[in-house]
C-alpha positions as CSV (number, residue, x, y, z in Angstrom):
1,M,99.3,-1.6,-63.1
2,N,95.7,-1.8,-64.2
3,P,95.5,-3.4,-67.7
4,H,93.6,-1.5,-70.3
5,P,90.4,-2.5,-72.1
6,L,91.2,-5.5,-74.3
7,R,89.5,-4.0,-77.3
8,P,91.7,-1.4,-79.1
9,V,88.7,0.5,-80.5
10,V,87.6,3.7,-78.7
11,R,83.8,3.1,-78.7
12,S,82.5,6.5,-77.7
13,I,83.4,9.9,-79.2
14,A,81.9,12.7,-77.1
15,L,80.8,15.7,-79.1
16,M,81.7,19.2,-78.1
17,T,81.4,22.8,-79.3
18,L,82.1,24.2,-82.6
19,I,83.5,27.6,-81.7
20,V,85.9,28.4,-84.5
21,Q,88.6,30.5,-82.9
22,P,91.7,32.0,-84.4
23,P,95.0,31.3,-82.8
24,L,96.2,32.9,-79.5
25,M,98.4,35.9,-79.7
26,G,102.1,35.0,-79.5
27,A,105.2,35.1,-81.6
28,A,107.7,32.3,-81.9
29,W,109.0,31.2,-78.5
30,A,107.9,34.4,-76.8
31,Q,104.2,34.3,-76.1
32,A,104.2,37.8,-74.8
33,S,107.7,39.0,-75.9
34,A,106.5,41.9,-78.0
35,P,104.4,44.9,-77.0
36,V,100.7,44.5,-77.8
37,E,99.8,46.2,-81.1
38,P,97.2,49.0,-80.9
39,T,93.7,48.2,-82.0
40,L,93.0,49.4,-85.5
41,K,89.8,51.3,-86.2
42,E,89.5,49.9,-89.8
43,V,89.5,46.2,-90.7
44,T,91.3,45.0,-93.8
45,I,90.2,41.5,-94.6
46,V,93.4,40.7,-96.5
47,Q,95.4,41.3,-93.4
48,Q,93.4,38.6,-91.5
49,R,95.3,36.1,-93.5
50,E,98.5,36.9,-91.7
51,D,97.4,38.5,-88.4
52,R,94.8,36.3,-86.8
53,V,94.2,37.0,-83.1
54,S,92.8,34.8,-80.4
55,S,89.5,34.0,-79.0
56,G,91.3,32.0,-76.4
57,A,89.6,30.3,-73.5
58,T,86.6,32.6,-73.6
59,G,85.8,33.1,-77.3
60,L,86.7,36.8,-77.0
61,D,89.7,38.5,-78.6
62,L,91.9,38.5,-75.6
63,D,95.7,38.1,-75.4
64,I,97.3,35.6,-73.0
65,K,97.8,38.1,-70.2
66,E,94.1,39.2,-70.2
67,T,92.6,35.7,-70.2
68,P,91.6,34.5,-66.7
69,Q,93.0,31.0,-67.2
70,S,96.4,29.4,-67.6
71,I,97.6,29.3,-71.3
72,S,100.7,28.0,-73.0
73,I,101.8,28.0,-76.6
74,V,104.2,25.6,-78.5
75,T,105.3,27.5,-81.6
76,T,106.5,26.4,-85.0
77,E,110.1,27.5,-84.1
78,Q,110.2,25.3,-81.0
79,M,108.8,22.3,-82.9
80,R,111.4,22.8,-85.7
81,D,114.3,23.4,-83.3
82,F,113.7,20.3,-81.2
83,G,112.8,18.1,-84.1
84,T,109.3,17.2,-83.0
85,S,107.5,15.7,-86.1
86,N,104.3,14.6,-84.3
87,L,102.0,16.2,-81.8
88,N,102.9,13.9,-79.0
89,E,106.5,15.1,-79.1
90,A,105.5,18.7,-79.5
91,L,103.2,18.7,-76.4
92,R,106.1,17.5,-74.2
93,L,107.4,21.1,-74.6
94,S,104.3,22.5,-72.9
95,T,104.0,23.3,-69.2
96,G,101.7,21.0,-67.1
97,I,101.0,18.5,-69.9
98,I,101.7,14.8,-69.4
99,V,101.9,12.8,-72.6
100,D,101.0,9.2,-71.6
101,E,102.0,7.0,-74.6
102,W,100.8,3.8,-72.9
103,E,100.8,1.8,-76.2
104,T,102.6,2.4,-79.4
105,N,99.4,3.6,-81.1
106,R,97.3,5.1,-78.2
107,T,98.1,8.2,-76.2
108,T,96.3,10.1,-73.4
109,F,97.1,13.7,-72.6
110,T,96.8,14.7,-68.9
111,A,96.7,18.0,-67.1
112,R,96.0,18.8,-63.5
113,G,95.5,15.1,-62.9
114,F,92.7,14.6,-65.4
115,D,92.5,13.3,-69.0
116,I,92.3,16.0,-71.6
117,A,89.3,14.8,-73.6
118,N,89.0,18.0,-75.7
119,T,91.5,18.3,-78.5
120,Q,90.6,20.8,-81.2
121,I,91.8,22.1,-84.6
122,D,91.3,25.8,-85.0
123,G,88.9,25.7,-82.1
124,V,86.8,22.9,-83.6
125,G,87.1,19.4,-82.3
126,L,85.6,16.0,-81.8
127,P,87.3,14.6,-78.7
128,N,86.4,11.3,-77.1
129,D,85.4,10.8,-73.5
130,W,88.0,8.2,-73.0
131,G,90.6,10.8,-73.6
132,I,92.5,8.5,-76.0
133,V,94.2,9.7,-79.2
134,T,94.8,7.0,-81.8
135,G,97.9,7.3,-84.0
136,A,100.5,9.9,-83.8
137,M,99.3,13.0,-85.7
138,D,101.8,14.8,-87.8
139,S,102.7,18.3,-86.6
140,F,103.9,19.9,-89.8
141,G,100.4,21.2,-90.8
142,Y,100.1,23.4,-87.8
143,E,101.5,26.9,-87.0
144,K,101.3,26.4,-83.2
145,I,99.6,24.5,-80.4
146,E,97.6,26.3,-77.8
147,V,97.1,24.6,-74.4
148,I,94.4,26.0,-72.2
149,R,94.6,24.4,-68.7
150,G,91.6,24.1,-66.5
151,A,87.8,23.9,-67.0
152,N,86.6,24.2,-70.6
153,G,82.9,24.0,-70.5
154,L,82.4,27.5,-71.9
155,L,84.7,26.8,-74.7
156,T,83.6,23.2,-75.5
157,G,80.0,22.8,-74.2
158,V,80.9,19.7,-72.3
159,G,84.3,19.2,-70.6
160,N,86.3,18.4,-67.5
161,A,88.9,20.1,-65.3
162,A,91.9,19.1,-67.4
163,G,91.8,21.7,-70.2
164,T,91.7,22.0,-74.0
165,I,94.4,21.5,-76.6
166,N,93.9,23.6,-79.8
167,F,96.0,22.8,-82.9
168,V,96.2,25.9,-85.1
169,R,96.4,25.1,-88.8
170,K,98.7,26.8,-91.2
171,R,96.9,29.4,-93.4
172,P,97.8,31.0,-96.8
173,T,100.1,34.0,-96.7
174,N,100.0,37.2,-98.7
175,K,103.3,36.6,-100.4
176,E,104.8,33.6,-102.2
177,Q,107.0,31.6,-99.8
178,G,107.8,28.0,-99.1
179,S,110.2,25.5,-97.5
180,L,111.7,22.1,-98.1
181,G,113.1,19.8,-95.4
182,L,115.0,16.5,-95.2
183,S,116.0,14.5,-92.1
184,Y,117.6,11.2,-91.1
185,G,117.7,9.8,-87.6
186,S,118.2,6.8,-85.4
187,W,116.5,3.5,-86.3
188,G,116.6,4.5,-90.0
189,T,114.0,7.2,-89.6
190,T,113.7,9.3,-92.7
191,R,111.5,12.3,-93.3
192,V,110.7,14.6,-96.2
193,E,108.5,17.7,-95.9
194,A,107.4,20.6,-98.1
195,D,105.3,23.7,-97.5
196,Y,104.3,26.2,-100.2
197,S,102.0,29.2,-100.2
198,R,101.3,31.9,-102.8
199,P,98.6,34.4,-103.9
200,L,96.3,33.0,-106.5
201,T,95.1,36.2,-108.0
202,A,96.9,39.3,-109.2
203,D,95.2,41.5,-106.6
204,R,96.2,39.0,-103.8
205,R,92.6,38.7,-102.7
206,W,92.9,34.9,-102.9
207,A,95.8,32.7,-101.8
208,G,96.5,29.0,-101.3
209,R,98.8,26.8,-99.3
210,V,99.9,23.2,-99.7
211,V,101.7,21.2,-97.0
212,A,103.0,17.6,-97.3
213,A,105.2,15.3,-95.1
214,R,106.3,11.7,-95.4
215,E,108.1,9.8,-92.5
216,E,109.1,6.2,-92.1
217,G,111.4,4.2,-89.9
218,G,111.9,1.8,-87.0
219,S,111.9,2.1,-83.3
220,H,113.8,1.1,-80.2
221,L,111.0,-1.4,-79.6
222,R,111.3,-4.9,-81.0
223,S,109.6,-5.3,-84.4
224,F,107.9,-1.9,-84.3
225,D,108.0,-0.1,-87.7
226,R,105.9,2.9,-88.8
227,E,105.2,5.1,-91.7
228,R,103.1,8.3,-92.0
229,T,102.0,10.4,-94.9
230,F,100.3,13.8,-94.3
231,L,98.8,16.1,-96.9
232,Y,97.0,19.4,-96.4
233,G,95.7,22.1,-98.7
234,V,93.9,25.3,-97.9
235,V,92.6,28.3,-99.9
236,D,91.2,31.6,-98.6
237,G,90.1,34.8,-100.2
238,Q,88.0,37.9,-100.0
239,V,84.3,37.7,-101.0
240,G,83.0,41.2,-101.7
241,D,84.4,44.0,-99.5
242,N,83.7,42.4,-96.1
243,G,83.8,38.6,-96.4
244,L,86.6,36.1,-96.1
245,L,86.0,32.5,-97.3
246,T,88.3,29.6,-96.3
247,L,88.2,26.0,-97.6
248,G,90.6,23.2,-96.6
249,L,91.2,19.5,-96.8
250,S,93.7,17.1,-95.1
251,H,94.6,13.5,-95.2
252,Q,96.8,11.4,-93.0
253,Q,97.7,7.8,-93.4
254,S,99.5,6.3,-90.4
255,D,100.5,2.6,-90.7
256,S,102.5,0.5,-88.3
257,T,103.6,-3.1,-87.7
258,G,104.8,-4.9,-84.6
259,N,102.5,-2.8,-82.4
260,M,102.4,-2.9,-78.6
261,W,98.9,-3.6,-77.3
262,G,98.7,-3.7,-73.6
263,A,101.5,-3.5,-71.0
264,L,104.7,-5.2,-70.3
265,T,104.5,-7.6,-67.3
266,F,106.8,-6.0,-64.8
267,M,106.1,-8.0,-61.6
268,N,107.4,-11.5,-60.7
269,A,105.3,-14.0,-58.8
270,D,107.2,-13.1,-55.6
271,G,106.4,-9.4,-55.9
272,T,109.8,-8.3,-57.1
273,Q,109.9,-5.9,-60.1
274,N,111.6,-6.9,-63.4
275,A,113.9,-4.7,-65.3
276,W,113.6,-5.7,-69.0
277,G,115.6,-4.4,-71.9
278,R,114.4,-1.1,-73.4
279,N,113.4,-2.9,-76.6
280,A,111.0,-5.2,-74.7
281,S,107.6,-5.8,-76.4
282,T,104.7,-8.2,-76.1
283,T,104.0,-8.0,-79.8
284,Q,104.0,-10.6,-82.5
285,D,105.5,-9.9,-85.9
286,W,102.2,-10.2,-87.8
287,T,100.5,-7.4,-85.9
288,R,99.6,-4.1,-87.5
289,W,97.5,-1.0,-86.9
290,D,96.6,1.4,-89.7
291,T,94.8,4.7,-89.1
292,T,93.4,7.0,-91.8
293,T,92.3,10.5,-90.8
294,K,90.5,12.8,-93.2
295,T,89.2,16.3,-92.6
296,A,87.4,19.0,-94.6
297,F,86.3,22.5,-93.5
298,V,84.6,25.6,-94.8
299,E,84.7,28.9,-92.9
300,Y,83.1,32.2,-93.8
301,A,83.7,35.4,-91.8
302,H,81.8,38.6,-92.6
303,Q,82.7,42.0,-91.1
304,I,79.6,44.0,-89.9
305,G,80.5,47.6,-89.7
306,M,83.6,48.6,-87.7
307,D,83.1,46.5,-84.6
308,W,81.3,43.2,-85.3
309,Q,81.9,40.0,-87.2
310,L,79.8,37.1,-88.2
311,K,81.4,33.7,-88.6
312,L,80.0,30.5,-90.1
313,A,81.8,27.2,-90.2
314,Y,81.4,23.6,-91.2
315,N,83.8,20.8,-90.3
316,Y,83.9,17.2,-91.3
317,R,86.2,14.5,-89.8
318,A,86.5,10.8,-90.7
319,I,88.7,8.3,-88.8
320,D,89.2,4.7,-89.9
321,N,91.1,2.1,-87.9
322,D,92.1,-1.4,-89.2
323,S,94.1,-3.5,-86.8
324,K,95.3,-7.0,-86.0
325,L,96.8,-7.2,-82.6
326,F,98.2,-9.4,-79.8
327,Y,97.8,-8.8,-76.1
328,A,99.7,-10.6,-73.3
329,F,99.1,-10.4,-69.5
330,P,99.5,-12.5,-66.4
331,S,96.8,-14.9,-65.3
332,G,97.6,-16.4,-61.9
333,S,101.1,-17.7,-62.1
334,S,101.2,-18.0,-65.9
335,L,101.3,-15.7,-68.9
336,V,98.5,-15.8,-71.5
337,G,97.8,-13.9,-74.7
338,Y,94.9,-12.9,-76.9
339,A,94.7,-12.2,-80.6
340,W,92.2,-9.7,-81.9
341,G,91.5,-7.9,-85.1
342,G,88.9,-5.4,-86.3
343,K,87.9,-2.3,-88.1
344,D,86.1,0.8,-86.9
345,T,84.9,4.0,-88.5
346,M,83.8,7.3,-87.2
347,D,82.3,10.1,-89.2
348,A,81.5,13.5,-87.6
349,H,79.8,16.6,-88.9
350,L,80.1,19.9,-87.0
351,A,78.6,23.3,-87.7
352,T,78.7,26.6,-85.9
353,A,77.6,30.2,-86.1
354,T,79.0,33.0,-84.0
355,V,78.8,36.8,-83.9
356,N,81.3,38.8,-81.8
357,G,82.3,42.4,-81.4
358,R,82.6,45.5,-79.3
359,F,80.0,47.9,-77.9
360,E,79.9,51.0,-75.7
361,M,77.8,51.2,-72.5
362,L,78.0,53.7,-69.7
363,G,80.9,55.4,-71.3
364,R,83.1,52.3,-71.6
365,Q,83.8,49.8,-74.3
366,H,82.9,46.1,-73.8
367,E,83.1,42.9,-75.8
368,A,80.6,40.1,-76.5
369,L,80.2,36.8,-78.4
370,F,77.1,34.8,-79.0
371,G,76.7,31.6,-80.9
372,V,74.9,28.3,-81.6
373,S,76.4,25.0,-82.7
374,W,75.4,21.6,-83.9
375,A,77.4,18.4,-84.0
376,K,76.7,14.8,-84.9
377,S,78.9,11.7,-85.0
378,E,78.4,8.1,-86.1
379,Y,80.6,5.3,-84.9
380,T,80.7,1.6,-86.0
381,G,83.0,-1.0,-84.5
382,N,83.6,-4.5,-86.1
383,G,85.7,-7.4,-85.0
384,Y,87.1,-10.3,-87.1
385,A,86.2,-13.8,-86.2
386,G,89.4,-15.8,-85.9
387,S,90.8,-19.1,-84.6
388,D,91.9,-17.6,-81.3
389,C,89.5,-14.7,-80.9
390,G,85.8,-14.3,-81.9
391,A,84.0,-11.2,-82.6
392,S,82.9,-10.7,-79.0
393,A,84.9,-13.2,-76.9
394,C,88.5,-14.3,-76.9
395,S,90.2,-17.5,-75.8
396,A,93.5,-17.5,-74.0
397,I,96.7,-18.6,-75.6
398,A,99.3,-20.1,-73.1
399,L,102.6,-18.3,-73.4
400,P,106.1,-19.2,-72.0
401,G,107.9,-16.8,-69.7
402,F,108.7,-13.3,-70.9
403,P,110.5,-12.2,-73.0
404,Y,109.5,-14.4,-75.9
405,P,110.2,-14.1,-79.6
406,G,108.0,-12.3,-82.2
407,N,107.3,-15.4,-84.2
408,L,106.0,-17.5,-81.2
409,V,102.2,-17.3,-82.0
410,P,101.1,-17.7,-85.7
411,E,98.6,-15.2,-87.1
412,P,95.0,-16.5,-86.7
413,Q,92.9,-17.4,-89.7
414,W,90.7,-14.4,-89.5
415,G,87.0,-14.9,-90.3
416,P,84.5,-12.3,-91.5
417,L,83.9,-9.1,-89.7
418,A,81.0,-9.0,-87.2
419,L,79.4,-5.9,-85.7
420,E,80.4,-5.3,-82.1
421,S,79.2,-1.8,-81.3
422,T,77.5,1.3,-82.7
423,L,77.2,4.8,-81.3
424,N,75.4,7.9,-82.7
425,Q,75.8,11.2,-80.8
426,K,74.4,14.7,-81.1
427,L,75.4,17.9,-79.3
428,Q,73.4,21.1,-79.8
429,R,74.2,24.2,-77.8
430,A,73.7,28.0,-77.4
431,F,76.3,30.1,-75.7
432,G,77.3,33.6,-74.9
433,T,80.3,35.4,-73.4
434,M,80.8,39.1,-72.4
435,R,83.7,41.1,-71.0
436,F,82.7,44.2,-69.2
437,T,85.1,47.0,-68.5
438,L,84.0,48.0,-65.0
439,T,86.9,50.4,-64.4
440,D,90.1,51.2,-66.2
441,R,91.8,48.4,-64.2
442,L,88.9,46.0,-63.4
443,K,87.2,43.8,-66.0
444,A,84.7,41.0,-65.7
445,V,84.2,38.0,-68.0
446,V,80.9,36.2,-67.7
447,G,79.4,33.5,-69.9
448,V,76.8,30.8,-70.1
449,N,76.5,27.7,-72.1
450,H,73.4,25.5,-72.6
451,A,74.1,22.1,-74.1
452,Q,71.7,19.3,-75.2
453,Y,73.5,16.0,-75.6
454,S,72.1,12.7,-76.7
455,R,73.4,9.3,-77.8
456,D,72.0,6.0,-78.9
457,G,73.7,2.7,-79.8
458,T,74.9,-0.6,-78.4
459,S,78.2,-2.2,-77.3
460,Y,78.2,-6.0,-77.1
461,G,74.4,-5.9,-76.7
462,V,74.4,-3.2,-74.0
463,A,72.4,-0.1,-74.8
464,S,74.2,3.2,-74.4
465,D,71.1,5.5,-74.8
466,L,71.3,8.8,-73.0
467,S,69.7,12.3,-73.3
468,R,70.8,15.1,-71.1
469,S,70.8,18.9,-71.1
470,K,72.9,21.2,-68.9
471,T,73.3,24.9,-68.4
472,S,76.8,25.9,-67.2
473,P,78.0,29.3,-66.1
474,Y,81.5,30.8,-66.3
475,A,82.8,33.9,-64.5
476,G,86.1,35.6,-64.3
477,L,87.6,38.8,-63.0
478,T,90.9,40.5,-63.9
479,F,92.5,43.4,-62.1
480,E,95.5,45.4,-63.3
481,F,97.6,46.1,-60.2
482,T,100.1,47.9,-62.3
483,P,100.6,48.3,-66.1
484,S,102.8,45.1,-65.8
485,V,101.0,43.0,-63.2
486,L,97.5,41.6,-63.6
487,G,95.6,39.3,-61.2
488,Y,92.6,37.1,-62.0
489,V,90.1,34.7,-60.5
490,S,87.7,32.4,-62.5
491,Y,85.0,29.8,-61.9
492,S,83.4,27.3,-64.1
493,D,80.9,24.4,-63.9
494,L,82.0,21.0,-65.1
495,Y,79.8,18.5,-67.0
496,F,81.0,15.6,-69.1
497,P,79.0,12.6,-70.5
498,Q,80.7,9.3,-70.0
499,S,80.5,6.0,-71.9
500,Q,82.4,3.7,-69.5
501,A,80.4,0.9,-68.0
502,D,80.2,-0.5,-64.5
503,A,80.2,-4.2,-63.3
504,N,76.6,-4.5,-64.4
505,D,77.3,-3.3,-67.9
506,R,75.4,0.0,-67.2
507,Y,76.9,3.1,-68.6
508,L,78.0,5.6,-65.9
509,D,76.2,8.9,-65.4
510,P,77.8,12.1,-66.6
511,S,80.6,13.5,-64.4
512,K,79.9,16.9,-62.8
513,G,81.9,19.3,-60.8
514,T,83.4,22.8,-60.3
515,N,86.7,24.5,-61.1
516,Y,88.2,27.5,-59.3
517,E,91.4,29.3,-60.4
518,A,93.3,32.4,-59.2
519,G,96.5,33.7,-60.5
520,L,98.9,36.5,-61.3
521,K,100.5,37.4,-64.7
522,A,103.3,39.9,-65.0
523,D,105.3,41.4,-67.9
524,W,109.1,41.9,-67.5
525,L,111.9,43.3,-69.6
526,D,109.9,45.7,-71.7
527,K,107.1,43.1,-72.2
528,R,109.6,40.6,-73.7
529,L,109.0,38.1,-70.8
530,L,105.7,36.9,-69.3
531,T,105.5,35.1,-66.0
532,S,102.5,33.6,-64.4
533,V,101.5,31.8,-61.2
534,A,98.1,30.0,-60.9
535,V,96.4,28.2,-57.9
536,F,93.6,25.9,-58.8
537,Q,91.1,23.5,-57.3
538,A,88.8,21.2,-59.2
539,K,86.2,18.7,-57.9
540,Q,84.7,16.1,-60.2
541,S,82.0,13.7,-58.9
542,G,81.2,10.4,-60.5
543,L,84.4,10.3,-62.6
544,A,84.9,7.0,-64.4
545,T,87.8,5.2,-62.8
546,P,89.2,1.8,-63.8
547,T,88.7,-1.0,-61.2
548,G,91.2,-3.4,-62.7
549,T,88.5,-6.0,-63.5
550,Y,86.9,-7.0,-66.7
551,N,83.5,-8.2,-67.9
552,Q,82.9,-11.4,-70.0
553,N,83.6,-9.5,-73.2
554,G,87.0,-8.4,-72.1
555,Q,85.9,-4.8,-71.4
556,A,87.3,-2.9,-68.5
557,V,84.9,-2.3,-65.6
558,Y,84.8,1.3,-64.3
559,A,83.4,2.7,-61.1
560,P,82.3,6.3,-60.5
561,E,84.7,8.1,-58.1
562,D,84.8,11.6,-56.6
563,V,88.2,13.2,-57.3
564,K,89.6,16.5,-56.1
565,S,92.7,18.2,-57.7
566,T,94.5,21.0,-55.9
567,G,97.7,22.6,-57.1
568,V,100.0,25.4,-58.3
569,E,101.4,26.1,-61.7
570,L,104.4,28.5,-62.5
571,E,105.5,29.5,-65.9
572,A,107.9,32.0,-67.5
573,V,108.0,32.5,-71.3
574,G,109.7,35.0,-73.5
575,R,113.0,36.5,-74.5
576,L,115.6,37.3,-71.8
577,N,117.6,39.4,-74.2
578,N,118.3,39.6,-77.9
579,H,120.0,36.3,-77.8
580,I,118.3,34.0,-75.4
581,D,114.7,32.6,-75.5
582,L,113.2,30.9,-72.5
583,T,110.2,28.6,-71.7
584,A,110.1,27.2,-68.1
585,G,107.3,25.8,-66.1
586,Y,106.6,23.8,-62.9
587,T,103.4,22.1,-61.7
588,T,102.6,20.6,-58.3
589,L,99.3,19.0,-57.4
590,K,97.5,16.8,-54.9
591,L,94.8,14.3,-56.0
592,T,92.4,12.9,-53.4
593,G,89.5,10.5,-53.6
594,P,86.2,10.5,-51.7
595,D,87.8,9.4,-48.5
596,G,90.4,12.1,-48.6
597,G,93.2,9.6,-49.4
598,D,95.7,9.8,-52.3
599,T,94.4,8.5,-55.7
600,Y,95.5,8.2,-59.3
601,A,99.0,7.2,-58.3
602,W,100.0,7.0,-62.0
603,V,99.9,10.8,-62.3
604,P,103.1,12.5,-61.2
605,R,102.6,15.0,-58.4
606,H,105.4,17.2,-59.6
607,T,106.5,18.1,-63.1
608,A,108.9,20.6,-64.6
609,N,109.9,21.7,-68.1
610,L,112.6,23.9,-69.6
611,A,113.5,25.0,-73.1
612,L,116.3,27.4,-73.9
613,K,117.5,28.7,-77.2
614,A,120.6,30.9,-77.6
615,R,122.4,32.7,-80.4
616,L,125.9,34.1,-80.2
617,P,126.4,37.7,-81.2
618,S,129.9,37.0,-82.5
619,L,128.6,34.0,-84.6
620,P,125.1,34.8,-85.7
621,A,124.9,31.8,-88.0
622,L,125.0,29.5,-85.0
623,S,122.1,28.7,-82.7
624,F,121.8,26.0,-80.0
625,G,119.5,25.0,-77.3
626,T,118.3,22.5,-74.8
627,S,115.0,21.2,-73.5
628,A,114.4,19.2,-70.3
629,R,111.4,17.5,-68.7
630,W,111.4,16.1,-65.2
631,Q,108.6,14.3,-63.3
632,S,108.3,12.8,-59.8
633,K,107.7,9.1,-59.0
634,I,104.6,7.2,-60.1
635,S,103.1,3.8,-59.4
636,N,100.1,1.6,-60.2
637,M,98.9,-1.9,-59.4
638,E,99.1,-4.8,-62.0
639,A,96.4,-7.4,-62.4
640,S,98.6,-9.6,-60.3
641,G,97.9,-7.4,-57.3
642,F,101.5,-6.2,-57.0
643,T,102.5,-2.5,-57.5
644,V,104.8,-1.3,-60.3
645,R,106.9,1.7,-59.5
646,Q,108.8,4.2,-61.5
647,G,111.1,6.7,-59.7
648,S,111.5,10.3,-60.6
649,Y,113.5,11.0,-63.7
650,A,114.5,13.7,-66.2
651,V,114.9,13.5,-70.0
652,L,117.4,16.1,-71.5
653,N,117.4,17.0,-75.2
654,A,119.6,19.4,-77.2
655,F,120.1,20.8,-80.7
656,V,122.7,22.9,-82.6
657,A,121.9,24.6,-85.9
658,W,124.1,26.2,-88.5
659,Q,122.8,28.6,-91.1
660,L,124.7,27.6,-94.2
661,Q,123.1,30.2,-96.3
662,P,120.6,33.0,-95.4
663,K,117.7,30.6,-96.1
664,T,119.4,27.2,-95.6
665,T,119.9,25.6,-92.1
666,L,121.6,22.4,-91.0
667,R,120.4,21.1,-87.6
668,F,121.6,18.3,-85.4
669,N,119.4,17.0,-82.5
670,V,120.2,14.7,-79.6
671,N,117.3,13.3,-77.5
672,N,117.7,11.7,-74.1
673,I,121.3,12.9,-73.8
674,T,122.0,11.1,-70.5
675,D,120.4,7.8,-71.9
676,E,117.9,7.7,-69.0
677,K,116.0,4.4,-68.7
678,Y,112.4,4.8,-67.6
679,I,108.9,3.4,-68.0
680,N,107.1,6.1,-69.9
681,T,103.7,5.7,-68.1
682,L,101.9,3.4,-65.7
683,R,98.3,4.4,-66.3
684,Y,96.7,1.5,-68.3
685,A,99.8,0.0,-69.8
686,G,103.4,1.0,-70.3
687,Y,106.8,0.3,-71.9
688,Y,110.3,1.8,-71.8
689,G,111.0,5.2,-73.3
690,A,113.5,5.6,-76.1
691,P,117.2,5.6,-75.3
692,R,119.6,8.2,-76.6
693,S,118.8,9.0,-80.3
694,Y,120.0,11.4,-83.0
695,Q,118.6,13.3,-85.9
696,L,120.3,15.3,-88.7
697,S,118.1,17.7,-90.8
698,L,118.4,20.1,-93.6
699,N,115.9,22.9,-94.2
700,H,115.7,25.4,-97.1
701,Q,113.2,28.3,-97.3
702,F,112.4,30.2,-100.4
């Protein structure tokens, strides 16, 4: 396969929009399982604390069925039932999402063949244009995860054809409530979590919530141990008769030792593929990777009359990485390694102002949203000077044949930190979206986004300066064939600045393209079940694609490539009856390069997912369920020139839960029931997925 960039630091964080959007409509498990509530003529600010609706893929208050794009939701109940304690695990429950954990500490999310570079929290995000997420983020602080597949330029200002992931924070409730949880699982993994919310004033106009989680344990990989602490606090309350103010802070410390950096070497010199043990790792025992993530946010919403609302928001995010790593890869007929260490910091400030509401024109009611946003980030990357690796160039260490022990290479005598790269970025934009009710059954959504993006800085002496502006349109139509069946079509421009460099150390131009989508959404079983089918085509020109070669600083060389993605998605979500909940999805796609031939072979062309939960009428204290994920074969070329292959495979998980008391539940989870052996990804790097594992948890609510 193509090795990844030697440096572990993501050196470019691409700014995006600051639309602060409430969560998408949907109850636990059933995204459209309940009838839509009638629109109230009066707005009670206190109720917004519990009943927040969605601005979805358009910024407007539309439910999933009305939105002319494909949307999925992973709920709190699903995350709890299947024991997913981090966001990587939770996203595997979503339709059409590939979670590529190509190293122990770096992950890329993929949809429709492209990297999801836009991940948000409450509609506000600072994604990076490499599409890499560093460190597994704890999922306990979130009510649900919204996945919007397809073009996201209207939502994010800059984006690609993959989609947007929005993590919806937990908010204070109007009544006192809380929960405590304990769990123990394979490899000595222990977890403690607590969640408490209560009104802060006698009139319940102000309320607060505190969330905390601590997890530590080992892994199926040799020498890999990890620990994670997550803290989150939020307060909101009424200001006057029409205002709602929200303030929040979060802190996550994710530390690990024995990290994998780079890929296992799967190919022999004769072109045959090795089959290592599932604990195989290239690491050395002294390696570590610590990531600290801090966020702070302030939101103010003001109701203007009956139909309009003004929203102001400021968000701050800081990410610090401190790592000392070891990388091994084949060089000719031998195996060599590099040691590297460094620290990097990223600080981002984001602010937005929007106004949205309803208005009447020509006897019909319509909706609109207008806004402006500003974002700025500052990144600094530093490398340690060491005996085996300098701040900007590494020397190879000869290694014996693989596998080798974790105490083979001693830790270098690290020198002082030296500056390697800096990057300052700004994104300013103005945007607007309107939904027109053309007839009782036909509605049109139109929008436009104007973005001004600029950056300056250097990476190993190469300037990254860029200044661009782009105006992107969005258009969609929905038509209600029957009260239960709705069809839609949508179009969006694509524009995404890139910070990957070519063979001459020149940064690539922004990627541009178009995205088309058409689909049908239908309610069944008295609106308890929602099914959807979508057909899509996306074209991206000049998309950064790894060449498998490196420059003198060990950085991967990229080339611009035109890529077209065409495919179909199917999904069914909801409640089949009073006792069975269902989530099922299937995606098939075709990825072609500029010559019309197949490209991006590391992306599976077919994926399917299933999650079932059942309750027995005769034994209401018992619930059980299963989840499954299947993908077709994948392949990629190693630096040796030989192709690594992974056949199609499925991973099956299950749980059983017993309600000991009305508010106390004991749950037992089994992951990878069939003990399937597989390479988890082949994109940049890869290692074997976890074998069969177990977890026992106890949860009490009060």
